[in-house]
N, C-alpha and C positions, 0 to 999 in steps of 0.2 A: 671669497673667490670672485663671484660675479658682480664686482663693482670695480670701477676704475680708480686709479689714484686721484686724490683731491686736486692735484695740480701736476702739470708736466714737470717732472723732477730734472734737475740739472745733470747732464751727461758728465761722468767723471771718469778719469782713467783707472783701469783695473789695478789694484794693489795686491800683491802676494806676500804673505808673511811666511816665515820658515816653519816647518812642521815642528811640533812639540813632541818629545818622547821618541822612543825607539820605533822602528818599522815593525808593523805587525805582520805575522804570517797569515796565510789564508786559513780561515776557521770554519767550522760547521755553522751554517745559517741558524740564527736564533739563539746561539749560545751566549752565555754571560761571559764577556771577554775579559773584563777587569773587575777587581774588587772595588767596593765603595770607598770614597775618600774618608779620612778621619773626620768624625763629627765634632762640632764645636761643643763646649760645655753647655749643659742645659741652663737656660735663664731661670732666675729665681721667681719670676712671675709670668703670667700669661701675656703674650703679645697684645697690643692695643690695636683693635680694628675699627675704632670709632670713626676715624676719618673716612675709611672705605665705606662704612655704613652710611655716613652722611652723603657721600658721593653718589651712592646707589639710590638713595631716596630723592636726591636732587634730580637725577636722571629720570626717575619715574614722574616727578612733578613736571618735568619739561615735556612729557608726552609719551615716553617709552612705556609700553604696557607692563613689562616686568623685567627684573634683572635678578640673576642668580649667581652666587659666588661659592667657591670652595678654596680656602687657604690652608696650606700645611707649613708648619714651621718645625724643623727638626729639633729634638732635644727640649721640647716643651715641658713644663712642669705637670706632674700628675695630680692636677687639682680637681679634676672632675667637674668644674663649674659649668653651669648651663645658663645662657641668657634667658630672660623671660621671653616666652613665645606668645606672640599676638597673632591670632587668626583674623583674616579680613572678614568683614561682614559681606554677606551676599551682595554682589553688584558693586562692591567697593573696588575701585581700580587704582587710584593713586594713594600712596601712603601705607598700604597694607604691608606687613612685614613679618618675617620670621627670622630667628637667629638661634644658632646652636653651637656652643663651644664645647668640644670634647677632647679628651686625651686618649690617643691611641698609643700603643707601645712605641716609644721613641718619638712621637709626634704630637704637636699641638695642632688640632684640626678645627677650623671655623667654617661652619656653613651659614650662609645668610641669603635672604630673598627680600626683594622689595617689589611691590606691585603684584601683578597677577599673571598666570600662565594662559588664562582664557578670559577675554574681555566679556564674553557672553554670560558665562556662569560665575565669574569672580573667583574661580578656583586659584589658590596660591601656587607659587612655584615650589618645586621640591628638588632636592639634590640628585635624586635618582632619574630625573627626566633625561630622555634621549634628545639630543640636539643636533642640528646640522652644523658642521664646523668649518665649512668652506675651505679657505686656503691653509688652515692647519694641516690639511691633507698633504701639503707639500713637504712638510718635515718628515712624514711617514715615507713618502716616495724617495726623498733624498737619502734617508737612512738605508733603505734597501739598495739604492745605487752604490752607496759607500760600502756596504757589506759586500757587494759583488766585486768592488775594487779590492777589498781585503782578501777575497778569495782568489784573486788573480784572474778574474773572468772578464774585466774590462779595465780601462785606464781613464782617469779623468781627462787626460789630454787626447784621447781618441777623438777623431772627428765624427760628426754625425753621418757624413757620407760613407765612412768606412763601416759603420754599424747599421745604418738605415738608408741604404742607397736610393737616391732619387726622391726622398721624402721632403727635404728642405731645398726646394728650387723654385725660382719664379720671381720676377720683378726685382732682381738684384739679390735675392736670398741665395746663398751658396753654402750648402752643408759641408763642403770640403774645407771651409775656413772657420767652422764653428765647432768648438770642442764640447765635450760632456760637461766639463767644469763651467763653461759659459752659459749653458742652459740652466744649471742649478743655481748660479748666483746672478742671473738676469743681466749678464753683460754680453749676451749673444747679438743683441740688436734686432732679434726677430719680432715682427709685428705682433701685437696683442690682439687675438681674435675677438675679444669682447669689445674692442674699439671699432670693429667693422660696422659700418652704419646699419646694415640690414640686421645683423645679429644683435647690435646694441638696442635697436628698436624692440626686438623680440624679448630681450632679457630685461630691459630697464624701463619700459613704458607699459601702459595698460595692454599693449598688444601681447605681452607675456601671458595674460590670462587665457587667451585663445590658443596658446601653444605650450602651455605649461607641462603637458604630457608627451610632447614631442621627443623623439630620440635623436641625438646628435652623435653619430659615430666619430671617433677621434680624428680620423683622416679628413672628415668634413670640416671640423674645426680648424685643423692645420691648413687645409686648402683655403679657408677664408682668409687666414693670415698671409698666405703666399700670394694672394691677389693684390697685396699692397707692398709698397717698397719697404725695405728694412729701416729701422730707426737710426742706425749708425753702423759703421764697420765693426765687425766682432771684436770685442776686447777694448774698445775705445771709449765706452760709455756705460751708463747703467740706466735701465728702464724696466719696470715691472711688467712681465708678459706671461699671461696664463698659458699661452701657447708652449712656452718652454717646458712646462710640466706635463702637458698632454703628450709631448714628444718623449719625455723621460718615462712616462708609462709604457709607451711602445718600446722604448729601449730595453726596459726590464723584461718585457715579453719576448723580445728578440733573443736576448742573452740567455734567458732561463728556459724558454719554451713553454712557459706558463703565464697566465694573465697576471698583471701587476697586482690585482686584488688578492689573488691567491698567495703571492709572494709576501705581501704585507700581513696577511693572516697568519701564515706559518712561521714567519720570521720575527713578528713583533706581537701581534694580537694574542696568539695562542701562548707563547712563552711567558708573557707578562700577565696572562689571565684577565685581559680587558674585556669583560663580559658584555659591556654596553656598546662596544666599538664594532662597526661593520662598514663594508663597502656595498652600498645597495645596487650599484649598476644602473639598471633602468627602472627599478622598482620605485614607484612614486609614494609608497606608504611609509609612515613613520612607525617604528616598533613601540610598544607600550612599556612603561609609561612615557608619555610625551605630551608636551603642551602644544599650543598653537603658535604659528608664526605669521607675522603681519608686515605689510609693505604699504607705504603711501607713495603714489606716483606723482603727486603734486604737493606744493608747499601751501601753507596758509591755514586759517581756522576752518575753512570749508572743505579741506582735503578729505577724500574718502579713504578709509583704511581697509585694505583688502586682506582676507585670510588666504595665505599662500602656503599653508602647511604642507599640502601635498603637491609634489612636483617631480618630474623626471630628472634625476641629477646627472644624467649623461651630458647635459649642458656644461657641466663642470669637469666631469671625468677625473683624470688623475691630478688636475689642478685644484679640485675642491669638492669631491662628491661625498666624503665620509660623514658618518654619523657616530656620535660618541656621547659622553657625559662628562661633567666637570671633574668627577673623581677619576675616571679613566685617563683624561687628558693630563691631569697632574701626575698620575703614575707613569704614563709614557714619557713625558718631558723630564721628570726626575730621573728615571732609569737611563734616559739618553745622556743627560749631562753628567751623570755619575759613572758613565763608561760601561754600562751593562749591555749596551747594544752594538757598540763599535769599539775596535781597538784604539789605542791612543793616537796612532797616526791619523786614522780616518776621523776621529773626533776633532783633532786639530785642524784638519782640512775643512770640516764643517764650520768650525769657528774662525776660519780665516776670512776676513770680511773685506768688502769694498764700500766706499762711502756712498751714501744715498742722496744727501743734500748738502747744502753750504753750511748748515748750522753745526754739523758734527755730532748731532744728537742721535743719529741712527746710522747703522751699517748693516749690510746684508752678507751673510755667509752662504753656505750651501743648504738652502731650505731652513735657515735659522736667522732670526733678526737679533741684532745687538742694540739695545736702547741705553742711552746715558741720560739718567733722570736728573731733575733739577737739583736734587740734594747730593748729587755726586755718586749715587749708587748705580751700578751697571747691571742690567737684567738681560736675559736671553729668553727667546721664545718665538711666537708667531701670533698674528692675528688673521681673522678670516671672516668674510661676509658672503652670504648667499641669500636669496630671497627668504625673508622671514627670520633671519638670525644674523647676529654679529657676535663673535667670540674672540677672546684672546687668552693666551697663557703666557705668563712671564715668571722668571725665576732667577735667583742669584746664580752665579757661575757654578757653584757646587750643588745646586738643587735643594739646598737646605730650606730656603724660603721660597715657596711657589704659590702662585695665585691664578685661578681660572675664573674668568668673568664671562657671562653670556647674557645677551639681551634678545628678546623675541620680537625684534623689529629690524628692518633693513632700510637703509638710507643713510642720512648724515648722522650716524651714531658714533660717538667718540668715546672709546674706552680709556683714553689716556689719562683722564682725570681719575679713574678708578685705580689705575696702576700707580700714579703719583701718590694717591691717597694711601694706598696700602704700603708702599715701600718708603715713602718720604713723610707720610703723616699729613699731607696736604694735597688738595686737588680741587680744581674748579671746572664745573661742567658749564660750558658756554660756547659761543660761536668761534672764539679763538682757540685753535688747537694747541695743546701743550707740546705734542711731539707729532712728527709726520706719521701718518697712519697709511699703511700700504694698501690695504685691500678693501677698505670700506669708505667709499667716497661718493662724489656727486654722480647723478644720473645725467643722461644726455638731454 
């Protein structure tokens, strides 16, 4: 969440694809709406994750303290094989690794770690760790908004002014011209509050250390955005704006009469049994087990690494406050893509995308990113960054092959090599990005 795009992305016209499937009727919140898609035949051997393993270790050698992964492949063989496990020596930071390949009923599951979760003690990373997930929060928020649409309680073409009167006004912003759909797919033109110079200094420089426990009410963040001109007229371009999802959180509260956090809990977290997933609000603490999170505020060999594990996540709010685990994230995105959380019509709306850049390698739906990889595979998911962590989840369209990666550092961390390695068998960690990364980028 709290990082800006690596470059100003080209404004593109909004594209609308037709809905897929029949219109869904309003249903009870949190229900399983559709059955799972038919599974592919089980492969005769375990999937190969060696390229992903190599990419993780390269990332650690480049300076990231630790990388953690969970990959699930449906229909995997029941071979029960386990990779050799190597524990790091005390104080060993780079090159320490763990790996575990297991067969769960109907799934091949691969857990892997490189580097450490705590640079002081040398403790290795573990799959059960709680992690800050940043902008992956947006997919949870968009799912609730689409559930409310399915229940007939709002429409994606409702204007913000009709739902939240007076909230989006100032310096050319006009909520009467911006729809719910446009805040979910970032075509609203609303200024990104994390680009506000004063807030950017507090979030992305050493000034953060003096304000890490400060509380930022949603309307304060939105007010910072309203102090600037919009980026473009609504629906005429695309630009990633965290403000959009802070507004979406208030929209959920207005429609339901309950905090958006409670709606995510009762509609998603509780039905799916996501035991590591929570919305901390203003609580700065991390639940156990958890590792440490680090940020460098300057580049170069002499850069000081700061432990930023504890922070008040209200700076992100509905755009990126959540805590989860790699296992919970895979369960959530697989359930979403397989239709357990949304009716067919709403899932099709979520997967109706607009172009993000000129390359055509990435498009954005409603809280969901579509990546087109170098090998021709298309994956869906989201990425997210907040101080101390960068995380991504990507999956094939049916959810059969799904991968969650997280690094315990924030800054110019690029997970695209990991995604390419897992789904295409190749990936290079370096300064040249393989794909545009939305939410983890340069600091001011």
